[in-house]
VEXDREN-656855 format. One record per atom (N, C-alpha, C, O, CB): residue in three letters; atom name; x, y, z. Coordinates in steps of 0.02 Angstrom, whole numbers. Atoms other than C-alpha are relative to their C-alpha. Last residue first. Glycine has a CB too. Layout:
BEGIN
  residuo  atomo      px      py      pz
      ALA     CA       X       Y       Z
...
***
This chain:
BEGIN
  residuo  atomo      px      py      pz
      ASP      N      30      28     -61
      ASP     CA    5463    4504    3172
      ASP      C      -2     -73      -1
      ASP      O     -25    -104      47
      ASP     CB     -67      26      12
      ARG      N     -51      39     -36
      ARG     CA    5581    4556    3032
      ARG      C     -27     -33      64
      ARG      O      11     -66      99
      ARG     CB      58      45      18
      SER      N     -12      63      35
      SER     CA    5444    4614    2913
      SER      C      49     -44      37
      SER      O      52    -104      23
      SER     CB      26      14     -70
      LYS      N      39      54     -30
      LYS     CA    5383    4746    3036
      LYS      C      13     -67     -33
      LYS      O     -10    -119      -8
      LYS     CB     -74      16      -3
      ASP      N       1      57      46
      ASP     CA    5516    4874    2990
      ASP      C     -33     -58      35
      ASP      O      -3     -89      79
      ASP     CB      73     -19     -23
      TYR      N     -26      62     -28
      TYR     CA    5474    5028    3091
      TYR      C      -7     -56     -50
      TYR      O     -58     -61     -84
      TYR     CB     -37     -18      65
      PHE      N      20      57      40
      PHE     CA    5454    5204    3023
      PHE      C      34     -62      30
      PHE      O      94     -63      43
      PHE     CB      19      10     -75
      ARG      N     -43      59      -8
      ARG     CA    5458    5354    3135
      ARG      C     -29     -57     -40
      ARG      O     -90     -69     -42
      ARG     CB       7     -19      75
      ARG      N      32      61      24
      ARG     CA    5391    5525    3094
      ARG      C      50     -57       7
      ARG      O     109     -51     -10
      ARG     CB     -23       7     -74
      GLU      N     -45      52      24
      GLU     CA    5442    5677    3197
      GLU      C     -40     -61     -23
      GLU      O     -89     -81       9
      GLU     CB      50     -20      55
      ASP      N       0      -1      73
      ASP     CA    5330    5830    3211
      ASP      C      44     -55     -31
      ASP      O      56     -55     -91
      ASP     CB      22      67     -25
      PRO      N      68      -2      29
      PRO     CA    5283    5802    3392
      PRO      C      -1      -2     -76
      PRO      O     -48     -31    -105
      PRO     CB     -35      62      24
      TYR      N      23     -69       3
      TYR     CA    5460    5747    3442
      TYR      C     -69       1     -33
      TYR      O     -86     -46     -69
      TYR     CB      51      45     -40
      ALA      N     -14     -33      64
      ALA     CA    5479    5565    3485
      ALA      C     -24      72       5
      ALA      O     -65      89      47
      ALA     CB     -35     -37     -59
      TYR      N      34     -63       9
      TYR     CA    5488    5458    3640
      TYR      C      19      29     -68
      TYR      O      69      10     -97
      TYR     CB      18      50      57
      ASP      N      36      -5      64
      ASP     CA    5542    5277    3626
      ASP      C     -43      63      -5
      ASP      O     -97      61     -35
      ASP     CB     -43     -60     -10
      ARG      N      72      -8     -15
      ARG     CA    5591    5264    3810
      ARG      C     -43       6     -62
      ARG      O    -104      10     -57
      ARG     CB      -9      61      42
      GLU      N      24      50     -47
      GLU     CA    5765    5192    3783
      GLU      C     -75       4      12
      GLU      O    -108     -47      22
      GLU     CB      35       6      65
      GLU      N     -26      68      10
      GLU     CA    5832    5277    3628
      GLU      C     -33     -52      45
      GLU      O     -50    -107      23
      GLU     CB      74      -1      11
      VAL      N       9      25      68
      VAL     CA    5730    5438    3616
      VAL      C      19     -73      -6
      VAL      O     -19    -112     -36
      VAL     CB      40      41     -50
      ALA      N      71      -3      18
      ALA     CA    5708    5479    3799
      ALA      C     -12     -31     -68
      ALA      O     -60     -68     -78
      ALA     CB     -26      72       2
      ILE      N      35      53     -38
      ILE     CA    5884    5421    3845
      ILE      C     -74      -2     -21
      ILE      O    -101     -56     -30
      ILE     CB       6      12      76
      LYS      N     -23      65      26
      LYS     CA    5962    5528    3708
      LYS      C     -36     -57      34
      LYS      O     -58    -105       0
      LYS     CB      76      -7      10
      GLU      N      31       9      65
      GLU     CA    5858    5680    3757
      GLU      C      19     -68     -30
      GLU      O     -23    -102     -59
      GLU     CB      21      57     -48
      MET      N      70      15     -12
      MET     CA    5910    5662    3938
      MET      C     -38     -11     -65
      MET      O     -81     -55     -70
      MET     CB     -34      57      40
      TYR      N       5      68     -27
      TYR     CA    6092    5651    3886
      TYR      C     -73     -19      12
      TYR      O     -93     -75      -5
      TYR     CB      40      -5      66
      ALA      N     -13      46      56
      ALA     CA    6078    5804    3774
      ALA      C      -5     -72      24
      ALA      O     -29    -116     -12
      ALA     CB      70      14     -31
      THR      N      60       1      43
      THR     CA    5996    5899    3917
      THR      C      10     -47     -59
      THR      O     -37     -81     -80
      THR     CB     -18      70     -24
      ILE      N      50      46     -29
      ILE     CA    6136    5851    4038
      ILE      C     -62      -4     -44
      ILE      O     -94     -57     -46
      ILE     CB     -20      23      70
      ASP      N      45      20      54
      ASP     CA    6273    5931    3931
      ASP      C     -52     -51      25
      ASP      O     -60    -104      -5
      ASP     CB      41     -31     -58
      ASP      N      52     -51       9
      ASP     CA    6362    6029    4067
      ASP      C     -53     -21     -50
      ASP      O    -102      16     -61
      ASP     CB      32      65     -23
      SER      N      -8     -39      62
      SER     CA    6463    5881    4126
      SER      C     -58      48      -6
      SER      O    -109      41      27
      SER     CB       5     -47     -62
      ASP      N     -49     -52     -10
      ASP     CA    6459    5828    4308
      ASP      C      12      42     -63
      ASP      O      34      99     -58
      ASP     CB      66     -31      22
      LEU      N      29     -53     -42
      LEU     CA    6297    5734    4284
      LEU      C      49      57      10
      LEU      O      28     115      14
      LEU     CB     -21     -28      67
      ILE      N      50     -36      40
      ILE     CA    6369    5635    4138
      ILE      C     -30      57      40
      ILE      O     -41     111      13
      ILE     CB     -55     -49     -23
      ARG      N     -36     -38      51
      ARG     CA    6525    5588    4237
      ARG      C     -48      41     -43
      ARG      O     -34      98     -59
      ARG     CB      41     -48     -45
      GLN      N     -30     -57     -33
      GLN     CA    6416    5539    4384
      GLN      C      39      43     -49
      GLN      O      38     105     -45
      GLN     CB      46     -23      57
      LEU      N      53     -49     -13
      LEU     CA    6312    5428    4271
      LEU      C      27      63      34
      LEU      O       5     118      20
      LEU     CB     -56     -31      43
      GLU      N      22     -27      64
      GLU     CA    6467    5340    4206
      GLU      C     -54      53       9
      GLU      O     -52     106     -23
      GLU     CB     -26     -57     -46
      THR      N     -53     -46      23
      THR     CA    6537    5322    4381
      THR      C     -18      31     -67
      THR      O      -4      90     -79
      THR     CB      68     -37      -5
      ASN      N       1     -62     -39
      ASN     CA    6372    5251    4440
      ASN      C      53      49     -22
      ASN      O      40     109     -26
      ASN     CB       9     -16      74
      GLU      N      56     -41      24
      GLU     CA    6363    5126    4297
      GLU      C      -4      66      38
      GLU      O     -19     118       9
      GLU     CB     -66     -39       8
      THR      N     -18     -24      66
      THR     CA    6536    5061    4340
      THR      C     -55      45     -28
      THR      O     -41      98     -57
      THR     CB      13     -59     -48
      GLU      N     -50     -53     -10
      GLU     CA    6490    5051    4524
      GLU      C      22      29     -67
      GLU      O      33      89     -73
      GLU     CB      60     -27      38
      TYR      N      34     -60     -22
      TYR     CA    6331    4957    4477
      TYR      C      49      58      12
      TYR      O      34     115      -2
      TYR     CB     -39     -13      65
      LEU      N      40     -27      55
      LEU     CA    6428    4829    4376
      LEU      C     -34      66      20
      LEU      O     -33     114     -19
      LEU     CB     -53     -50     -22
      ASP      N     -46     -28      49
      ASP     CA    6557    4806    4514
      ASP      C     -37      31     -59
      ASP      O     -20      84     -83
      ASP     CB      49     -54     -25
      ILE      N     -24     -62     -28
      ILE     CA    6420    4781    4642
      ILE      C      47      35     -49
      ILE      O      43      95     -58
      ILE     CB      36     -12      68
      GLU      N      54     -49       9
      GLU     CA    6339    4650    4530
      GLU      C      21      68      28
      GLU      O       5     119      -2
      GLU     CB     -64     -24      35
      TYR      N       3     -16      72
      TYR     CA    6505    4556    4521
      TYR      C     -54      52     -13
      TYR      O     -42      99     -52
      TYR     CB     -15     -64     -41
      GLN      N     -56     -44      14
      GLN     CA    6524    4567    4710
      GLN      C       2      20     -73
      GLN      O      19      77     -90
      GLN     CB      66     -34      20
      VAL      N      19     -66     -25
      VAL     CA    6349    4494    4730
      VAL      C      57      51     -13
      VAL      O      44     108     -30
      VAL     CB     -15      -3      76
      SER      N      51     -29      45
      SER     CA    6395    4349    4616
      SER      C     -22      69      24
      SER      O     -33     113     -18
      SER     CB     -61     -47      -4
      ALA      N     -31     -16      64
      ALA     CA    6557    4316    4711
      ALA      C     -51      31     -48
      ALA      O     -35      79     -82
      ALA     CB      31     -63     -32
      LEU      N     -41     -59      -9
      LEU     CA    6470    4326    4879
      LEU      C      32      22     -65
      LEU      O      36      81     -80
      LEU     CB      54     -13      53
      GLU      N      46     -57      -4
      GLU     CA    6337    4203    4823
      GLU      C      39      65       7
      GLU      O      21     115     -24
      GLU     CB     -48      -9      59
      HIS      N      26      -9      68
      HIS     CA    6474    4080    4772
      HIS      C     -48      60      -2
      HIS      O     -44     101     -48
      HIS     CB     -37     -64     -24
      GLU      N     -54     -30      39
      GLU     CA    6561    4105    4939
      GLU      C     -22      12     -72
      GLU      O      -4      63    -102
      GLU     CB      62     -46       1
      LYS      N      -4     -71     -19
      LYS     CA    6395    4074    5028
      LYS      C      56      35     -38
      LYS      O      49      94     -56
      LYS     CB      10       7      75
      GLU      N      58     -34      29
      GLU     CA    6371    3910    4933
      GLU      C       2      75      15
      GLU      O     -12     116     -29
      GLU     CB     -65     -30      28
      SER      N     -13      -5      72
      SER     CA    6549    3855    4976
      SER      C     -59      35     -35
      SER      O     -48      73     -82
      SER     CB      11     -69     -30
      CYS      N     -52     -51      13
      CYS     CA    6521    3897    5159
      CYS      C      13       8     -74
      CYS      O      22      64     -98
      CYS     CB      65     -20      37
      ASP      N      30     -66      -9
      ASP     CA    6356    3801    5164
      ASP      C      51      55     -14
      ASP      O      34     106     -44
      ASP     CB     -28       7      71
      LYS      N      46     -10      56
      LYS     CA    6441    3646    5092
      LYS      C     -32      69       4
      LYS      O     -36     104     -46
      LYS     CB     -55     -54       0
      GLU      N     -40     -13      59
      GLU     CA    6584    3659    5216
      GLU      C     -43      14     -61
      GLU      O     -28      58    -101
      GLU     CB      47     -59     -14
      THR      N     -29     -66      -8
      THR     CA    6461    3673    5360
      THR      C      43      19     -60
      THR      O      40      76     -83
      THR     CB      42       3      64
      THR      N      52     -49      14
      THR     CA    6362    3525    5297
      THR      C      26      71       7
      THR      O       6     116     -30
      THR     CB     -60     -11      46
      PHE      N      19       2      71
      PHE     CA    6518    3416    5288
      PHE      C     -52      53     -17
      PHE      O     -44      89     -67
      PHE     CB     -28     -69     -17
      ILE      N     -55     -30      39
      ILE     CA    6582    3470    5459
      ILE      C     -18       2     -74
      ILE      O      -6      53    -107
      ILE     CB      66     -40      11
      LEU      N       0     -72     -14
      LEU     CA    6414    3433    5540
      LEU      C      55      36     -39
      LEU      O      43      90     -66
      LEU     CB      10      12      75
      VAL      N      56     -29      36
      VAL     CA    6404    3263    5457
      VAL      C      -3      75       9
      VAL      O     -16     112     -39
      VAL     CB     -67     -32      23
      GLY      N     -15       4      72
      GLY     CA    6577    3219    5518
      GLY      C     -55      31     -42
      GLY      O     -41      68     -89
      GLY     CB      11     -72     -20
      CYS      N     -49     -53      14
      CYS     CA    6538    3281    5694
      CYS      C      18       1     -75
      CYS      O      26      54    -105
      CYS     CB      64     -10      42
      GLY      N      34     -65      -4
      GLY     CA    6382    3173    5698
      GLY      C      47      58     -15
      GLY      O      27     104     -51
      GLY     CB     -30       9      69
      VAL      N      40      -6      60
      VAL     CA    6480    3021    5639
      VAL      C     -37      67      -1
      VAL      O     -41     100     -53
      VAL     CB     -51     -58      -5
      ILE      N     -46      -9      56
      ILE     CA    6610    3048    5775
      ILE      C     -39       9     -65
      ILE      O     -23      52    -106
      ILE     CB      48     -59      -5
      VAL      N     -26     -68      -5
      VAL     CA    6475    3072    5908
      VAL      C      47      15     -58
      VAL      O      45      69     -86
      VAL     CB      37      10      67
      SER      N      53     -46      22
      SER     CA    6386    2915    5849
      SER      C      23      73       5
      SER      O       4     114     -37
      SER     CB     -63     -11      42
      ALA      N       8       6      73
      ALA     CA    6547    2815    5859
      ALA      C     -53      48     -25
      ALA      O     -45      80     -77
      ALA     CB     -18     -72     -19
      ALA      N     -58     -32      31
      ALA     CA    6583    2878    6035
      ALA      C      -6      -1     -76
      ALA      O      10      48    -109
      ALA     CB      65     -34      22
      ALA      N       7     -73      -9
      ALA     CA    6407    2836    6093
      ALA      C      58      36     -34
      ALA      O      47      88     -67
      ALA     CB      -3      17      75
      LEU      N      54     -22      42
      LEU     CA    6420    2660    6020
      LEU      C     -10      76       4
      LEU      O     -19     109     -47
      LEU     CB     -65     -35      19
      LYS      N     -25       2      69
      LYS     CA    6588    2633    6100
      LYS      C     -53      25     -49
      LYS      O     -38      61     -96
      LYS     CB      22     -71     -19
      VAL      N     -49     -55       7
      VAL     CA    6521    2691    6268
      VAL      C      27       2     -71
      VAL      O      34      56    -100
      VAL     CB      58      -7      51
      LEU      N      38     -62       3
      LEU     CA    6370    2577    6252
      LEU      C      46      60     -10
      LEU      O      29     107     -46
      LEU     CB     -43       8      63
      GLY      N      36      -2      63
      GLY     CA    6478    2428    6210
      GLY      C     -38      65      -8
      GLY      O     -39      95     -62
      GLY     CB     -47     -58      -6
      ARG      N     -46     -16      55
      ARG     CA    6597    2461    6354
      ARG      C     -36       6     -67
      ARG      O     -20      51    -107
      ARG     CB      54     -53      -5
      ASN      N     -47      54      16
      ASN     CA    6464    2467    6489
      ASN      C      39      17     -63
      ASN      O      25      68     -95
      ASN     CB     -38     -67      -9
      PHE      N     -53     -22      45
      PHE     CA    6390    2629    6549
      PHE      C      50     -57     -12
      PHE      O     108     -53       8
      PHE     CB      36      61      29
      LEU      N      31     -36      55
      LEU     CA    6225    2573    6625
      LEU      C      52      19     -52
      LEU      O      36      20    -112
      LEU     CB     -36      61      26
      SER      N      14     -70     -14
      SER     CA    6311    2447    6733
      SER      C     -31      31     -62
      SER      O     -33       2    -116
      SER     CB      64      38      21
      LYS      N      12     -37      62
      LYS     CA    6306    2262    6728
      LYS      C     -19      71      18
      LYS      O     -66      84      55
      LYS     CB     -56     -35     -44
      ARG      N      63     -34      -1
      ARG     CA    6381    2194    6887
      ARG      C      -8      38     -66
      ARG      O      38      72     -87
      ARG     CB      -5      48      60
      ARG      N       0     -60      43
      ARG     CA    6516    2073    6867
      ARG      C     -70      29      -1
      ARG      O    -118      -4     -21
      ARG     CB      25     -17     -72
      THR      N      59      -4      42
      THR     CA    6517    1957    7013
      THR      C       3      66     -39
      THR      O      10     121     -12
      THR     CB     -65      -4      42
      LYS      N      27     -68       5
      LYS     CA    6688    1931    7080
      LYS      C     -60      -2     -48
      LYS      O     -55     -26    -104
      LYS     CB      54      51     -25
      GLN      N      -6     -27      67
      GLN     CA    6711    1751    7122
      GLN      C     -31      69      -1
      GLN      O     -83      82      28
      GLN     CB     -33     -47     -52
      LYS      N      58     -38      25
      LYS     CA    6736    1710    7302
      LYS      C      15      25     -71
      LYS      O      68      54     -84
      LYS     CB     -17      59      47
      PRO      N     -14     -71       9
      PRO     CA    6866    1578    7336
      PRO      C     -61      35     -31
      PRO      O     -95       7     -74
      PRO     CB      63      11     -44
      LYS      N     -10     -16      71
      LYS     CA    6788    1419    7395
      LYS      C      16      74      -6
      LYS      O     -14     116      28
      LYS     CB     -63     -19     -41
      LYS      N      40     -55      26
      LYS     CA    6812    1380    7576
      LYS      C      17      12     -73
      LYS      O      75      12     -93
      LYS     CB      11      64      42
      PRO      N     -39     -59      21
      PRO     CA    6880    1213    7621
      PRO      C     -47      53     -31
      PRO      O     -97      38     -64
      PRO     CB      54     -21     -51
      MET      N      20     -21      63
      MET     CA    6770    1097    7717
      MET      C      38      64     -20
      MET      O      36     115      14
      MET     CB     -73       9      -2
***
């Protein structure tokens, strides 16, 4: 009786080709999602940075104007102007008339 050649039995392992391909695909998709969200966050932060930089520029302009006023000798005239125009103060003997028809 002739001996039959032994066939190699394929043993199923935990890391077969299908599982490895699935893991590789999921890693690639995960990296893609991570890159997308990181780019989105970076663009949002750049927008926030631009708006904050704009506000900084406004405050620096206001600071230079206030510093110029403080350095001048006419601080009382500035305080009087602010009190009358912005705070609606008036002198005791001053009369103010307001046009109520435009409301």
